[in-house]
C-alpha positions in Angstrom: -3.4 6.6 -2.3 -1.2 3.6 -2.4 2.5 2.9 -2.3 4.8 -0.1 -2.7 7.6 -1.7 -0.9 9.8 -4.5 -2.3 11.3 -6.7 0.4 14.9 -7.9 0.1 16.0 -11.5 -0.2 17.2 -11.5 3.4 14.9 -9.5 5.7 16.8 -9.5 8.9 16.9 -6.5 11.2 14.5 -4.0 12.8 16.7 -1.1 11.5 16.5 -2.5 7.9 12.7 -2.7 8.1 12.4 0.9 9.4 14.8 2.2 6.8 13.0 0.3 4.0 9.7 2.0 5.0 11.3 5.4 5.2 13.0 5.0 1.8 9.8 3.6 0.1 7.3 6.0 1.6 9.4 9.0 2.6 7.4 11.7 4.4 4.2 11.1 2.3 1.3 11.2 4.8 -1.4 10.6 2.1 -0.5 6.9 1.8 -3.4 4.8 3.0 -2.5 1.3 1.8 0.7 -0.4 0.7 1.5 -3.2 -1.7 4.4 -5.3 -0.4 6.3 -7.4 -3.0 7.8 -10.4 -1.3 8.6 -12.7 -4.2 12.4 -12.5 -3.6 12.3 -13.2 0.2 14.3 -16.3 1.1 14.4 -15.6 4.9 12.6 -13.1 7.1 13.3 -12.6 10.8 10.3 -12.1 13.0 11.9 -8.9 14.4 12.1 -7.5 10.8 8.4 -8.2 10.2 7.4 -6.7 13.6 9.4 -3.5 12.9 8.0 -3.4 9.3 4.4 -3.5 10.5 5.1 -1.3 13.5 6.5 1.4 11.1 3.5 1.0 8.8 1.0 1.1 11.7 2.7 4.3 13.1 2.0 5.9 9.7 -1.7 5.0 9.9 -1.5 2.3 7.3 -4.1 -0.3 8.0 -4.0 -2.5 4.9 -1.1 -4.2 3.2 -1.6 -6.1 -0.1 1.0 -8.9 -0.1 2.3 -10.1 -3.5 4.5 -13.2 -4.1 4.8 -14.5 -0.5 5.0 -18.1 0.4 2.3 -19.5 2.7 4.8 -19.6 5.6 5.8 -15.9 5.0 2.1 -15.0 4.8 1.5 -16.6 8.2 4.5 -14.8 9.8 3.5 -11.5 8.3 -0.1 -11.9 9.4 1.0 -12.6 12.9 3.3 -9.6 13.0 0.6 -7.4 11.6 -1.9 -8.4 14.2 0.6 -8.0 17.1 -0.6 -4.6 18.3 -0.3 -2.9 15.0 -3.8 -3.2 13.7 -2.6 -3.7 10.1 -4.5 -6.1 7.9 -2.6 -8.3 5.4 -4.3 -9.4 2.2 -2.7 -11.8 -0.2 -2.9 -10.4 -3.8 -1.7 -11.2 -7.2 0.6 -8.7 -9.0 -2.1 -8.3 -11.7 -4.7 -7.3 -9.1 -2.6 -4.5 -7.7 -1.2 -3.1 -11.0 
């Protein structure tokens, strides 16, 4: 089963990332992959991304479909996902995940 997370325009703190994951996924343990919508992101702190992928990895999520990210954001997210979290980031189009 999949779920979705929409990133805010300014993605800044670890706490905000952890709260976003909790609000988006709740206590659902059946989620196996997540679609992250990043079209609105203007700025993302590395600590936000580390916390985002850390929280997803702790839930056992191993794949994230990333929609609407710039090339720079994709690179940052891929680096954060690999940094001890074992989460794979795949760029996707909105049509492909609908």
